[in-house]
C-alpha positions as CSV (number, residue, x, y, z in Angstrom):
1,X,31.1,53.6,19.6
2,X,27.6,54.9,20.4
3,X,26.7,54.2,16.8
4,X,28.0,50.8,16.9
5,X,26.3,50.0,20.5
6,X,23.0,51.5,19.1
7,X,22.7,49.4,16.3
8,X,23.9,46.2,18.2
9,X,20.7,47.2,20.6
10,X,18.2,47.4,17.9
11,X,19.4,43.7,16.2
12,X,19.2,42.1,19.6
13,X,15.5,43.7,19.8
14,X,14.5,42.4,16.6
15,X,16.0,39.1,17.2
16,X,14.4,39.0,20.8
17,X,10.9,39.5,18.6
18,X,11.6,37.1,16.2
19,X,12.2,34.4,18.8
20,X,9.1,35.4,20.7
21,X,7.2,35.1,17.6
22,X,8.4,31.9,16.6
23,X,7.7,30.3,20.0
24,X,4.6,31.4,19.7
25,X,3.7,30.2,16.5
26,X,5.3,26.8,17.7
27,X,3.1,26.9,20.6
28,X,-0.3,27.6,18.4
29,X,0.7,24.6,16.1
30,X,1.1,22.3,19.1
31,X,-1.8,23.3,21.5
32,X,-4.2,26.0,19.6
33,X,-4.4,24.9,15.9
34,X,-8.1,23.6,14.6
35,X,-7.7,19.7,13.8
36,X,-6.7,18.8,10.0
37,X,-8.9,16.8,8.0
38,X,-7.2,14.2,5.9
39,X,-9.8,12.3,3.3
40,X,-9.0,9.1,2.5
41,X,-10.7,7.7,-1.0
42,X,-10.3,4.3,-2.0
43,X,-12.6,2.5,-3.6
44,X,-12.3,-0.9,-2.0
45,X,-11.9,0.3,1.4
46,X,-14.5,-1.8,3.0
47,X,-12.7,-5.1,1.9
48,X,-10.8,-6.8,5.0
49,X,-7.7,-6.2,3.6
50,X,-7.7,-2.7,4.3
51,X,-8.2,-3.5,8.0
52,X,-4.4,-2.9,9.1
53,X,-4.3,0.0,6.7
54,X,-7.2,1.9,8.6
55,X,-5.9,0.6,12.4
56,X,-2.8,2.8,10.8
57,X,-4.9,5.4,10.2
58,X,-6.9,5.7,13.3
59,X,-3.6,5.5,15.2
60,X,-2.0,8.4,13.6
61,X,-5.0,10.4,13.7
62,X,-5.1,9.8,17.3
63,X,-1.5,10.6,17.8
64,X,-1.8,13.9,15.7
65,X,-4.9,15.0,16.7
66,X,-6.2,15.1,13.2
67,X,-9.6,14.0,11.4
68,X,-9.7,11.2,8.9
69,X,-12.7,11.0,6.6
70,X,-12.9,7.4,5.1
71,X,-15.0,7.8,1.4
72,X,-15.4,4.4,-0.2
73,X,-17.8,4.5,-3.3
74,X,-18.7,1.4,-5.0
75,X,-19.0,2.9,-8.1
76,X,-15.9,4.8,-8.7
77,X,-14.5,3.2,-11.2
78,X,-12.2,5.8,-13.5
79,X,-9.9,8.3,-12.9
80,X,-12.2,11.0,-14.0
81,X,-14.9,9.9,-11.0
82,X,-12.0,9.5,-8.6
83,X,-10.8,13.0,-9.1
84,X,-14.3,14.5,-8.7
85,X,-14.6,12.8,-5.5
86,X,-11.3,14.4,-4.5
87,X,-12.6,17.8,-5.6
88,X,-15.8,17.4,-3.6
89,X,-14.1,16.7,-0.5
90,X,-11.7,19.3,-0.8
91,X,-14.3,22.0,-1.3
92,X,-16.0,20.4,2.3
93,X,-12.8,21.4,3.5
94,X,-10.4,18.3,3.5
95,X,-7.0,19.4,4.3
96,X,-5.1,16.8,2.5
97,X,-5.8,13.4,1.0
98,X,-5.2,9.9,0.8
99,X,-5.7,7.8,-2.5
100,X,-5.8,4.7,-4.2
101,X,-4.5,5.9,-7.8
102,X,-6.8,4.6,-10.3
103,X,-4.5,4.4,-12.9
104,X,-4.0,5.9,-16.4
105,X,-2.2,8.5,-17.5
106,X,-4.8,11.2,-18.0
107,X,-5.9,10.6,-13.9
108,X,-2.0,11.1,-13.3
109,X,-1.9,14.2,-14.8
110,X,-4.7,15.7,-13.0
111,X,-4.1,14.3,-9.6
112,X,-0.5,15.8,-10.2
113,X,-2.3,19.6,-10.9
114,X,-4.5,18.7,-7.9
115,X,-1.4,18.4,-5.5
116,X,-0.8,22.0,-6.1
117,X,-3.6,22.8,-4.0
118,X,-3.7,20.0,-1.3
119,X,-0.9,17.4,-0.2
120,X,-1.3,13.7,-1.5
121,X,-0.6,10.8,-0.6
122,X,-0.8,7.7,-2.9
123,X,-1.2,3.7,-1.7
124,X,-1.8,0.6,-2.9
125,X,-0.7,0.9,-6.7
126,X,0.5,4.0,-8.6
127,X,1.7,4.3,-12.3
128,X,3.5,1.8,-14.4
129,X,4.2,3.5,-17.2
130,X,6.3,6.5,-16.0
131,X,6.9,8.2,-12.7
132,X,3.8,9.7,-11.3
133,X,5.7,12.5,-9.3
134,X,3.5,12.0,-6.5
135,X,4.7,10.5,-3.1
136,X,3.6,6.8,-2.4
137,X,3.6,4.9,0.4
138,X,4.3,1.1,-0.6
139,X,6.0,-1.8,-0.3
140,X,9.4,-3.3,-2.4
141,X,6.8,-5.0,-4.7
142,X,9.7,-6.7,-6.9
143,X,11.4,-8.3,-4.0
144,X,8.1,-9.3,-2.3
145,X,7.7,-11.8,-5.7
146,X,11.3,-12.3,-5.1
147,X,11.1,-13.6,-1.7
148,X,8.1,-15.4,-2.5
149,X,10.1,-17.4,-5.4
150,X,12.6,-17.9,-3.2
151,X,10.5,-19.4,-0.3
152,X,9.2,-22.1,-3.1
153,X,13.0,-22.7,-4.0
154,X,13.8,-23.7,-0.4
155,X,10.8,-26.1,0.0
156,X,11.6,-27.9,-3.2
157,X,15.4,-27.8,-2.1
158,X,16.1,-25.8,-5.3
159,X,15.1,-28.2,-7.8
160,X,11.8,-27.5,-9.6
161,X,12.4,-29.2,-12.8
162,X,9.3,-30.6,-14.3
163,X,7.2,-28.7,-12.0
164,X,4.3,-26.3,-13.8
165,X,3.2,-22.8,-12.4
166,X,0.2,-21.2,-12.8
167,X,0.3,-17.1,-11.8
168,X,-3.1,-15.5,-11.0
169,X,-3.5,-11.6,-10.0
170,X,-6.4,-9.3,-10.1
171,X,-5.7,-6.8,-12.2
172,X,-3.5,-7.1,-15.5
173,X,-2.3,-3.8,-15.6
174,X,-1.4,-3.6,-11.9
175,X,2.1,-1.7,-11.4
176,X,2.5,-3.7,-8.2
177,X,1.8,-7.2,-10.0
178,X,4.1,-6.6,-13.0
179,X,6.8,-5.5,-10.5
180,X,6.1,-8.8,-8.2
181,X,5.5,-11.0,-11.4
182,X,9.1,-9.8,-12.5
183,X,11.1,-10.4,-9.1
184,X,9.3,-14.3,-9.2
185,X,10.4,-14.7,-13.1
186,X,13.9,-13.8,-12.3
187,X,14.4,-15.6,-9.1
188,X,13.1,-18.9,-10.7
189,X,15.4,-19.0,-13.8
190,X,17.3,-21.8,-13.8
191,X,15.3,-23.4,-11.4
192,X,13.6,-26.0,-14.3
193,X,10.3,-24.5,-13.2
194,X,7.7,-23.6,-16.5
195,X,5.2,-21.1,-16.1
196,X,2.5,-22.8,-17.8
197,X,-0.2,-19.2,-17.5
198,X,-0.4,-16.1,-16.2
199,X,-3.8,-14.8,-16.4
200,X,-5.5,-11.8,-14.5
201,X,-9.2,-11.8,-13.2
202,X,-9.8,-8.1,-14.8
203,X,-7.9,-7.7,-18.5
204,X,-8.2,-5.7,-21.5
205,X,-9.9,-8.1,-23.2
206,X,-13.1,-8.0,-20.7
207,X,-13.3,-11.8,-20.8
208,X,-14.2,-13.6,-17.6
209,X,-11.0,-15.4,-16.1
210,X,-11.4,-18.0,-13.3
211,X,-8.7,-20.7,-11.8
212,X,-11.1,-23.5,-12.6
213,X,-10.5,-23.4,-16.6
214,X,-7.0,-22.7,-16.8
215,X,-4.7,-25.5,-17.7
216,X,-3.5,-28.1,-14.4
217,X,-0.3,-27.1,-12.6
218,X,1.7,-28.1,-9.8
219,X,1.9,-24.5,-8.2
220,X,-0.6,-21.7,-8.2
221,X,1.4,-18.2,-7.3
222,X,-1.3,-15.7,-6.2
223,X,0.1,-11.8,-6.7
224,X,-2.4,-9.9,-4.3
225,X,-4.9,-10.4,-1.8
226,X,-8.2,-10.9,-3.7
227,X,-6.5,-13.5,-5.7
228,X,-4.8,-15.6,-3.0
229,X,-8.1,-15.4,-1.0
230,X,-9.8,-16.7,-4.5
231,X,-7.3,-19.1,-4.9
232,X,-7.5,-20.6,-1.2
233,X,-10.7,-21.2,-1.6
234,X,-10.5,-23.1,-4.7
235,X,-7.7,-24.9,-3.0
236,X,-10.0,-26.0,0.3
237,X,-13.3,-27.0,-2.4
238,X,-10.5,-28.6,-4.3
239,X,-10.7,-26.9,-7.9
240,X,-6.9,-26.2,-8.0
241,X,-6.9,-30.4,-8.6
242,X,-3.9,-30.5,-5.8
243,X,-1.6,-27.4,-6.8
244,X,0.1,-25.7,-3.7
245,X,-0.6,-22.1,-3.4
246,X,1.9,-19.5,-2.6
247,X,1.0,-15.8,-2.5
248,X,0.9,-12.5,-1.1
249,X,-2.1,-11.2,0.8
250,X,-2.8,-9.0,4.0
251,X,-6.5,-10.3,5.3
252,X,-7.8,-12.4,8.3
253,X,-8.9,-14.7,4.8
254,X,-5.5,-14.8,3.7
255,X,-3.9,-16.0,6.9
256,X,-7.0,-18.5,7.4
257,X,-6.0,-20.3,4.3
258,X,-2.0,-20.8,5.3
259,X,-3.2,-21.5,8.8
260,X,-5.7,-24.3,7.6
261,X,-3.0,-25.4,5.3
262,X,-4.3,-24.8,1.9
263,X,-1.5,-22.7,1.2
264,X,2.1,-23.1,1.7
265,X,3.2,-19.3,2.3
266,X,2.1,-15.7,2.3
267,X,4.0,-12.8,2.0
268,X,2.2,-10.3,4.1
269,X,3.0,-6.5,3.3
270,X,2.5,-4.2,6.3
271,X,-0.3,-2.3,5.8
272,X,-0.9,-0.6,9.5
273,X,2.5,1.3,9.0
274,X,1.1,2.2,5.4
275,X,-1.6,3.6,6.9
276,X,-0.1,5.6,10.1
277,X,2.6,6.8,8.0
278,X,0.3,8.3,4.8
279,X,-1.0,10.4,8.3
280,X,2.1,11.3,9.7
281,X,3.5,12.5,6.3
282,X,0.6,14.9,5.4
283,X,0.5,16.0,8.8
284,X,4.1,17.2,8.8
285,X,3.8,19.2,5.7
286,X,0.5,20.5,6.8
287,X,2.3,21.9,9.7
288,X,5.7,22.9,8.6
289,X,5.7,24.7,5.4
290,X,8.8,24.0,4.5
291,X,9.0,20.2,5.2
292,X,9.4,18.2,2.0
293,X,7.3,15.3,1.9
294,X,9.3,11.4,1.0
295,X,8.3,8.2,-0.5
296,X,7.9,5.6,2.4
297,X,8.5,1.8,1.8
298,X,6.8,-0.7,4.1
299,X,8.2,-4.2,5.4
300,X,6.8,-7.0,4.8
301,X,6.7,-10.6,6.2
302,X,7.0,-14.2,4.9
303,X,4.8,-16.2,6.5
304,X,4.6,-20.1,7.1
305,X,2.3,-22.2,9.0
306,X,5.5,-22.5,11.1
307,X,6.5,-19.3,12.0
308,X,3.0,-17.8,11.7
309,X,1.7,-17.1,15.7
310,X,5.6,-16.5,16.2
311,X,6.2,-13.5,18.8
312,X,8.1,-11.8,16.2
313,X,4.8,-12.1,13.9
314,X,2.3,-10.8,16.6
315,X,1.8,-7.4,16.1
316,X,1.6,-8.3,12.3
317,X,-1.2,-10.7,13.0
318,X,-2.9,-8.2,15.6
319,X,-3.1,-5.7,13.1
320,X,-4.5,-7.4,10.3
321,X,-7.4,-8.7,12.8
322,X,-8.9,-5.2,13.5
């Protein structure tokens, strides 16, 4: 009995010490840690389409008491250049990285190797050929395209017989564009519409593509913000020759073209949420070794002139305009 009681007392003492250590560690993490540094590496981050994303970064950095350093390099055009900059930031003390991957297989493998040293969150386009193994934050690209096409069908009461459509995007190999285009094509099957052309401004052939040189269509569908803004400007200048514009985008310019009547529909992803959640996931991982990071799917909103300034869309417009 005495031996059993002694063993029990020892176990209780050890457990008590462990509890004190755990509580001390939690208090240290919450109050005494040095702010983590998260490097954000996005080549075109100064473009207005990233405004809501950067605002989300800022709000999350404030809530989680962390430092966010945004790096934008005009000459960041290859995966190797991107990896080099990431290595430089990690050498300077970055504890985690948010990156818009420059997609190719070599870059994918190097990013996976780099993730062994620091947590990485990929935003924007990921890799089209196969799963990258990286954690990502992005909208459901297929359903964005499908809902855009569905709005087109609604506006034409389901009858697009004889209507010719042109599809325009910035990059030919973009995973996001590939999925969005599939969503459009699947939704428009049997509608009577003919997709007369599908072109990208930057393609493998390096030829210069612009909307004015394409065959005339009744409807132009722009699959990313840069393409939507370019098409909106063309519509404003009457360079779409009467074609109506539907598309996907998330900048103040994109909202302007919709509000002014140069576009009929804009599908806008919630980039504020993308910025906020990318920081939140990385911080959770940094502060909890056992935390398993998750892919995040952000929401999107189908905007028209009728619902653009509605109460439910007020927050979305606010973050886009930041």
